[in-house]
Phi, psi and omega in degrees: 000326177296318179297315180298315182295314182289326175294317177298319178297317182294319180293315179297317182294320181293322176295316177298319179295319184288322185289334184224165177271088183249037184297329182286342179268000178055041176292338176297322178297317178297319177299316178297321180296315182288319177294327176295315179293323178295320176297319179297315181291330176295314178297318176300318179295323177298313180294322179292324176294320178297332181275318189262340185056239186291335178293343179298331185269001178230069180284155176288152178300326178294320176295323177293322177293318176297321177293325176294315175301316178296319177297314177295326177295319179295319177295317179295320178295321176298320178294321178298313178298317178297319178296319175299314179299316179297320180289326179287315181292323179045068186294331179266352179079015185287324178293317181297318181291324178292320178292321178292325181291326179291325183275000000 
């Protein structure tokens, strides 16, 4: 389930990045974060399948729910990291302008 959630996030992010010119929003960075997480979960699934064999395809509902929460947590953490990068880079200068306006 974690793999599924992160792959969907990566695909959605990539489609949004591809459809428009959002270079100032650093959407490419967000795509790399999600595709990296997807690759990580894919490798994890391969090793888990090697260990469990046929049992891999019949997870318990509780395990699926835990994996879904973990996948959503990874997506949320990716968004937080992307927002921090966006605020530090400040491509439009809005944070700098807001700080200058306060002083």
